C-alpha positions as CSV (number, residue, x, y, z in Angstrom):
1,M,0.0,-0.1,0.1
2,A,1.6,3.6,-1.1
3,A,2.0,6.0,1.8
4,I,-0.7,8.3,2.7
5,S,-0.2,12.3,3.3
6,P,-0.3,12.8,6.9
7,A,-2.5,15.7,5.9
8,R,-5.4,13.5,4.7
9,A,-5.1,11.0,7.2
10,V,-5.4,13.4,10.1
11,A,-8.4,15.3,7.9
12,L,-10.0,11.8,7.8
13,D,-9.5,11.5,11.6
14,I,-10.9,14.5,12.8
15,L,-14.0,14.4,10.2
16,R,-14.6,11.0,12.0
17,D,-14.5,12.4,14.9
18,I,-16.6,15.2,14.0
19,D,-19.4,13.0,12.7
20,E,-19.1,10.3,15.5
21,R,-18.5,12.0,18.6
22,G,-20.0,15.5,17.5
23,A,-16.5,17.0,17.7
24,Y,-16.2,20.5,17.4
25,A,-14.2,21.6,14.2
26,N,-12.5,24.5,15.5
27,L,-11.4,23.0,18.8
28,V,-10.1,19.9,17.2
29,L,-8.3,22.1,14.2
30,S,-6.7,24.0,17.5
31,R,-5.1,20.9,18.6
32,L,-3.7,19.5,15.7
33,P,-0.4,17.3,16.2
34,E,3.0,20.0,16.7
35,T,4.4,16.7,14.8
36,L,2.9,17.8,11.6
37,E,4.8,20.1,9.4
38,A,3.4,23.4,8.8
39,R,2.2,22.5,5.1
40,N,0.2,19.3,6.3
41,R,-1.3,21.4,9.0
42,A,-2.5,24.0,6.7
43,L,-3.5,21.2,4.1
44,A,-5.2,18.8,7.1
45,T,-6.9,22.7,8.0
46,E,-8.2,23.5,4.6
47,L,-9.7,19.7,4.3
48,V,-11.5,19.3,7.7
49,A,-12.9,23.0,7.1
50,G,-14.1,22.9,3.9
51,T,-15.5,19.3,3.5
52,T,-17.1,20.0,6.4
53,R,-18.2,23.5,5.3
54,M,-19.4,21.9,1.5
55,R,-20.7,19.1,3.1
56,R,-24.5,19.3,1.7
57,L,-22.9,20.1,-1.8
58,L,-20.6,17.3,-1.9
59,D,-23.1,14.9,-1.0
60,Y,-25.3,16.4,-3.7
61,V,-22.9,15.9,-6.4
62,L,-21.6,12.5,-5.5
63,D,-25.0,10.9,-5.6
64,R,-25.6,12.1,-9.2
65,F,-22.2,9.7,-9.9
66,A,-22.6,6.9,-7.1
67,S,-24.7,3.9,-7.5
68,R,-26.1,4.4,-3.9
69,P,-26.7,7.2,-1.7
70,V,-23.9,8.5,-0.1
71,A,-25.7,8.6,3.1
72,D,-25.6,4.9,3.0
73,L,-22.3,4.1,2.8
74,K,-20.3,3.7,5.9
75,P,-19.1,6.8,7.8
76,A,-15.0,6.3,7.3
77,I,-15.9,6.0,2.6
78,R,-18.5,8.5,3.0
79,N,-15.8,10.7,3.8
80,I,-13.1,9.7,2.1
81,L,-15.3,10.2,-1.2
82,R,-16.4,14.0,0.3
83,L,-12.9,14.6,1.0
84,G,-11.8,13.2,-2.9
85,A,-14.9,15.4,-4.0
86,Y,-14.1,18.9,-2.5
87,Q,-10.4,18.0,-3.5
88,L,-11.3,18.0,-7.1
89,L,-13.9,20.5,-7.0
90,F,-12.2,23.5,-4.9
91,L,-8.7,22.8,-4.6
92,T,-7.4,23.6,-7.5
93,R,-4.0,24.0,-6.9
94,I,-3.7,20.3,-6.3
95,P,-3.7,18.2,-9.1
96,A,-6.6,15.7,-9.7
97,R,-4.6,12.7,-9.9
98,A,-2.7,13.3,-6.9
99,A,-6.4,13.7,-5.1
100,L,-7.8,10.6,-7.3
101,H,-4.7,8.4,-6.3
102,E,-4.7,9.4,-2.2
103,S,-8.4,8.9,-1.6
104,V,-8.0,5.3,-3.5
105,E,-5.5,4.7,-0.8
106,L,-7.6,5.7,2.1
107,A,-10.6,3.7,0.8
108,R,-8.1,0.7,0.6
109,K,-6.8,1.2,4.0
110,H,-10.4,2.1,5.5
111,G,-12.4,-0.7,3.5
112,H,-11.2,-3.3,0.6
113,E,-10.5,-3.5,-3.1
114,G,-13.7,-3.3,-3.7
115,V,-14.0,0.0,-2.1
116,A,-11.6,1.2,-3.3
117,R,-12.8,0.7,-7.0
118,L,-15.5,2.4,-6.2
119,T,-13.8,5.6,-5.1
120,N,-11.9,5.5,-7.9
121,A,-14.8,5.4,-9.8
122,V,-16.8,7.8,-8.3
123,L,-14.3,10.6,-8.2
124,R,-13.3,10.2,-11.6
125,K,-16.9,10.9,-12.6
126,V,-16.8,13.9,-10.3
127,S,-13.0,14.8,-12.1
128,A,-15.0,15.0,-15.1
129,A,-18.0,16.9,-14.4
130,D,-19.1,20.0,-15.4
131,L,-21.2,21.4,-12.8
132,E,-22.8,23.7,-14.3
133,A,-24.7,20.8,-16.7
134,L,-26.1,18.9,-13.3
135,A,-29.6,18.8,-12.7
136,W,-30.2,21.1,-9.6
137,P,-33.1,21.7,-7.2
138,E,-36.0,23.8,-9.0
139,D,-36.9,25.5,-6.7
140,P,-34.8,28.6,-6.1
141,A,-34.1,28.4,-2.3
142,E,-33.0,24.8,-2.4
143,R,-30.8,25.6,-5.1
144,I,-29.0,28.1,-3.5
145,A,-28.9,25.5,-0.1
146,V,-27.5,23.2,-2.0
147,R,-25.3,25.5,-4.5
148,H,-23.7,27.0,-1.5
149,S,-24.0,24.3,1.0
150,Y,-26.5,25.3,4.0
151,P,-29.7,23.6,5.6
152,D,-32.9,25.2,4.0
153,W,-34.1,26.7,7.2
154,L,-31.3,29.4,6.9
155,I,-31.4,30.2,3.1
156,A,-35.5,30.4,3.7
157,A,-34.7,32.7,6.8
158,W,-32.2,34.8,5.1
159,A,-34.2,35.1,1.6
160,A,-37.4,36.4,4.0
161,E,-35.5,38.8,5.5
162,Y,-33.3,40.2,2.7
163,G,-34.5,38.5,-0.8
164,L,-33.5,35.5,-2.4
165,A,-30.7,37.3,-4.6
166,E,-29.0,39.0,-1.2
167,A,-29.7,35.5,0.4
168,E,-27.6,33.6,-2.3
169,Q,-24.5,36.9,-1.9
170,L,-24.5,35.9,1.7
171,A,-24.6,32.6,1.6
172,E,-21.9,32.7,-1.2
173,R,-19.5,35.4,1.0
174,Q,-20.0,32.9,4.3
175,N,-18.2,30.4,2.3
176,Q,-15.0,32.7,2.2
177,P,-12.2,33.4,4.7
178,L,-11.6,36.6,6.1
179,P,-8.3,38.0,6.7
180,L,-6.9,37.7,10.4
181,A,-8.1,40.5,12.8
182,L,-5.8,41.8,15.5
183,R,-7.0,44.3,18.4
184,V,-4.1,46.3,19.2
185,N,-4.0,46.8,23.0
186,A,-4.1,50.5,23.2
187,T,-2.2,50.7,27.0
188,K,0.8,48.6,26.0
189,M,1.2,50.4,22.0
190,Q,-0.6,52.2,18.9
191,R,-1.5,50.6,15.9
192,D,1.2,51.9,13.7
193,D,4.0,50.6,16.6
194,L,2.1,47.0,15.8
195,L,2.0,47.2,11.9
196,R,5.9,48.1,12.0
197,R,7.0,44.7,14.5
198,L,4.7,42.3,12.1
199,E,6.6,44.5,9.2
200,D,9.9,43.5,11.3
201,A,8.8,39.7,11.7
202,G,7.6,39.3,7.3
203,I,4.3,39.5,8.0
204,R,2.0,41.5,5.7
205,A,-0.9,43.7,7.5
206,E,-2.8,46.5,7.3
207,P,-5.0,48.7,9.1
208,S,-8.7,47.9,9.6
209,P,-11.2,50.2,7.8
210,V,-13.7,49.3,10.6
211,A,-12.5,49.8,13.8
212,A,-9.2,52.6,15.0
213,E,-7.0,49.4,17.1
214,G,-8.2,46.9,14.2
215,V,-5.3,45.4,12.4
216,R,-5.7,42.5,9.4
217,V,-3.3,39.6,9.2
218,Y,-2.4,38.2,5.7
219,D,-1.1,34.6,5.8
220,A,-0.4,34.3,9.2
221,P,1.5,32.2,11.1
222,P,-0.3,30.3,14.0
223,I,-1.8,32.8,16.6
224,A,1.1,32.1,19.4
225,R,3.9,32.6,17.1
226,L,2.8,35.9,16.1
227,P,5.2,38.5,17.5
228,G,3.7,40.0,20.7
229,Y,1.3,37.1,21.9
230,M,2.9,36.5,25.5
231,E,3.7,40.0,25.7
232,G,0.0,41.0,25.1
233,W,0.1,43.3,22.6
234,W,-3.1,42.6,20.5
235,Y,-5.9,40.3,20.9
236,V,-7.7,38.3,18.3
237,Q,-10.8,39.6,17.7
238,G,-13.1,39.8,14.2
239,E,-13.1,43.7,13.1
240,A,-17.1,44.1,13.5
241,A,-17.1,42.8,17.1
242,M,-14.7,45.5,17.7
243,L,-17.1,47.9,17.3
244,A,-19.1,46.7,20.5
245,A,-16.5,48.6,22.7
246,I,-16.4,52.0,20.4
247,A,-19.9,52.2,20.3
248,L,-20.5,51.5,24.2
249,D,-17.8,54.3,24.5
250,P,-16.6,53.7,28.3
251,R,-14.6,56.1,29.9
252,P,-11.9,56.4,32.4
253,G,-13.1,55.5,35.9
254,E,-16.8,54.3,35.0
255,T,-18.5,51.4,36.2
256,I,-19.5,48.7,33.4
257,A,-21.2,45.5,33.2
258,D,-20.3,43.1,30.5
259,I,-22.8,40.8,30.4
260,G,-22.3,37.3,29.0
261,A,-18.8,38.5,29.0
262,A,-17.1,34.9,27.8
263,P,-14.1,34.5,26.5
264,G,-13.4,38.7,27.4
265,G,-12.7,40.3,23.8
266,K,-14.9,43.2,24.2
267,T,-14.3,43.0,28.3
268,T,-10.7,43.7,27.9
269,H,-11.4,46.5,24.4
270,L,-13.6,47.8,27.0
271,A,-10.5,48.1,29.5
272,E,-8.2,49.2,27.4
273,R,-10.2,52.0,26.2
274,M,-11.0,53.0,29.6
275,A,-7.2,53.2,29.7
276,N,-7.3,50.2,32.5
277,R,-8.7,52.7,35.2
278,G,-12.1,51.7,36.6
279,T,-14.1,48.8,37.1
280,V,-15.3,46.4,34.3
281,L,-17.4,43.7,36.1
282,A,-17.3,40.9,33.8
283,V,-20.6,38.3,34.3
284,E,-20.5,34.9,32.7
285,P,-22.6,31.7,34.4
286,H,-20.0,29.1,34.0
287,A,-16.3,28.9,35.9
288,G,-14.1,27.5,32.8
289,R,-15.2,30.1,30.7
290,L,-14.9,33.0,33.3
291,K,-11.5,31.2,34.1
292,L,-10.9,32.5,29.8
293,V,-11.6,36.3,30.8
294,E,-9.4,35.9,33.6
295,D,-6.5,34.7,31.3
296,N,-7.1,36.9,28.6
297,A,-7.3,39.9,30.9
298,R,-4.1,38.5,32.3
299,R,-1.6,38.2,29.6
300,L,-2.6,41.8,28.2
301,G,-1.9,43.4,31.6
302,L,-5.2,44.7,32.3
303,T,-6.3,45.0,36.4
304,C,-9.5,46.8,36.1
305,I,-11.1,43.6,34.8
306,R,-13.6,42.2,38.0
307,T,-15.4,38.7,37.5
308,L,-18.6,37.2,38.8
309,Q,-19.8,33.7,38.4
310,R,-23.4,34.6,37.5
311,S,-26.2,34.2,35.5
312,G,-26.8,37.0,33.1
313,E,-30.4,36.3,33.5
314,E,-30.2,37.3,37.4
315,P,-30.7,41.2,38.0
316,I,-27.1,42.4,39.4
317,E,-27.1,44.6,41.9
318,L,-24.7,47.4,40.4
319,A,-24.7,51.2,39.8
320,A,-23.0,50.8,36.1
321,D,-22.3,53.7,33.7
322,R,-23.1,51.4,31.2
323,A,-23.5,48.0,30.5
324,L,-22.8,45.5,27.3
325,V,-24.8,42.2,26.7
326,D,-23.0,40.5,24.2
327,A,-25.7,38.1,24.2
328,P,-25.6,34.0,23.2
329,C,-26.7,33.7,20.0
330,S,-26.9,31.2,16.8
331,G,-24.2,33.1,15.6
332,L,-24.7,33.0,12.0
333,G,-22.5,35.9,11.4
334,T,-19.1,33.7,12.0
335,L,-20.2,30.6,9.0
336,Y,-16.7,31.3,7.8
337,R,-14.8,30.4,10.8
338,K,-17.0,27.9,12.2
339,A,-17.3,25.5,9.2
340,D,-19.5,22.9,11.2
341,L,-21.8,25.4,12.9
342,R,-24.7,25.6,9.9
343,W,-25.1,21.8,10.8
344,R,-24.8,22.3,14.2
345,M,-27.4,24.8,14.7
346,T,-31.1,24.2,14.3
347,A,-34.7,26.2,13.6
348,A,-35.9,24.7,16.6
349,E,-32.7,26.0,18.6
350,Q,-32.2,29.4,17.0
351,A,-36.3,30.0,17.6
352,G,-35.7,29.7,21.2
353,L,-32.9,32.1,21.6
354,P,-34.5,35.9,21.5
355,A,-36.9,34.7,24.6
356,L,-33.2,33.9,26.5
357,Q,-31.8,37.8,25.3
358,A,-34.3,39.5,26.1
359,R,-34.4,38.3,29.9
360,L,-30.3,39.3,29.5
361,L,-31.3,42.6,28.2
362,A,-33.9,43.2,30.8
363,A,-31.8,42.2,33.6
364,A,-29.0,44.1,32.1
365,A,-30.8,46.9,32.1
366,S,-32.0,47.1,35.2
367,A,-28.0,47.8,36.5
368,V,-27.8,51.1,34.3
369,K,-27.9,54.4,35.9
370,P,-30.4,57.2,34.7
371,G,-28.2,59.0,31.9
372,G,-26.5,55.9,31.4
373,A,-26.1,53.6,28.1
374,L,-26.6,50.0,27.6
375,L,-25.7,48.3,24.1
376,Y,-26.9,45.1,22.9
377,A,-24.1,42.8,20.2
378,T,-24.6,39.7,18.4
379,C,-22.6,38.1,16.2
380,T,-26.0,37.0,14.0
381,T,-27.6,37.9,11.0
382,L,-31.3,37.0,11.5
383,P,-33.6,40.1,12.7
384,S,-35.5,37.5,15.2
385,E,-32.0,38.3,17.3
386,N,-31.4,41.4,16.5
387,R,-33.6,44.2,15.5
388,D,-37.2,42.5,16.9
389,V,-35.1,41.9,20.1
390,A,-33.7,45.9,20.4
391,T,-37.5,47.4,19.8
392,A,-39.4,44.5,21.9
393,F,-37.0,45.9,25.1
394,L,-37.9,49.5,23.8
395,A,-41.6,48.8,24.0
396,Q,-41.3,47.0,27.3
397,H,-38.5,49.6,29.0
398,P,-39.8,53.0,28.4
399,D,-36.9,54.3,30.5
400,F,-35.0,53.8,28.0
401,G,-34.3,55.2,24.3
402,F,-31.9,54.1,21.5
403,G,-29.5,56.3,21.2
404,V,-26.3,57.5,19.0
405,L,-24.7,54.5,16.8
406,R,-23.5,56.3,14.1
407,D,-20.5,58.1,15.5
408,A,-19.0,54.5,16.1
409,L,-19.2,53.1,12.9
410,P,-16.6,54.2,9.8
411,E,-17.6,57.0,7.9
412,Q,-18.9,55.1,4.9
413,W,-21.9,53.2,7.1
414,R,-22.8,56.2,8.9
415,A,-25.8,56.1,6.2
416,E,-27.0,52.7,7.0
417,S,-26.9,53.0,10.7
418,A,-31.4,52.6,11.6
419,G,-31.6,54.9,14.6
420,G,-29.6,53.0,17.1
421,M,-29.5,49.9,15.8
422,M,-26.3,48.5,13.4
423,Q,-26.7,45.3,10.8
424,L,-23.3,44.5,9.4
425,L,-23.5,41.5,7.1
426,P,-20.2,39.8,5.5
427,H,-21.6,40.4,1.5
428,R,-21.9,44.3,2.4
429,H,-19.5,45.3,4.9
430,G,-16.5,42.6,4.3
431,T,-16.9,41.7,8.2
432,E,-18.6,38.8,10.4
433,G,-21.7,38.8,10.3
434,F,-22.6,41.3,13.4
435,F,-25.3,43.5,15.4
436,L,-25.3,46.1,17.5
437,A,-28.1,48.1,19.2
438,R,-27.2,51.5,22.0
439,F,-29.9,52.6,24.3
440,E,-29.6,55.0,26.7
441,R,-31.6,55.2,30.1
442,R,-33.4,58.0,30.4
443,E,-32.1,60.7,33.7
444,S,-34.9,60.3,36.7
445,G,-37.7,62.9,36.6
């Protein structure tokens, strides 16, 4: 039996863990063996993420050429076919003969000679296929869901809000990566300093056009190998997520409540914007996740952060100048980096989130002083978790009104801000999907 590349062998093992043990793709990929050289690490990551992300499309194409549905095959063989099809359809830099050969060898190792012949025959047909000539579903929404590999319910939800054409643009964009974004720790250095140090290390980077503290990094090495990781020069954070602390606009010396704080990205950003003076109370119900906040604060050298293990649904006995609700959400604005989330999140689970989000928002509101500000943030793209939650909150809390959000946004987006709300979408704004709503509590009397 010919040798199988380490990247493909590891990728197949991880896909098995995802399918059979419910492993999270991004977590497993973050723990790849250190013995795997950089080139193989990169390929294994691409194979796992891409095959998982495009699973529905791959199965649809494979079913056109296999003698029986892919779903009926043994898991190992099904994933070998998916891996092979992904390479043939999406990784054009890999010669087709290499993808075919490696797939056949994997099938021979995990099956028998008949399985190897099946794999060879099916993947040769995939390699020669003209995708545009395939028979695609007649229903437009289903066709988008299959072509871009999404569950039907999600495409239907996007189409209901944005229309079919824009739903397809959103689906297509969320299958493409975004550059790594770093938030410079302003208590330690300025953005230009970080850019210069990255350049000195031979790493291509540029200022973010979205957030003043943001830096876009291209072709980055593993996070821990970037200059300044241990020194706390920066924090990995999506560009849109950086806008949350900017929009809340905390001031040095203030008291801030952060509800749903883990792993600490927005918590630490608030502290940095306060010049590490005042108090940021990070509220999180899970001890393990609260430790992430503490670890990140320690690495960044931030001492004004206090932690509280407690459900965010319980009212907080605090007179806060400002509060942030970083709400648990469906995460459907982060599908570009969470390959398996589209298959994990269900319509039923998503439908239950707005009630929780409303309770968190109401509890946080009780801690805000008259004249104070409250920011609601999610990383999703569905109005039921965003606009609908924000408007329902105002209807039930007449002592709050929308605050001014536009000043926190890049100049080119300010006209889009609807009152105190802003929905960011990957295909429109080039960031992760994200929602912001700013409220202000009226003065007493």
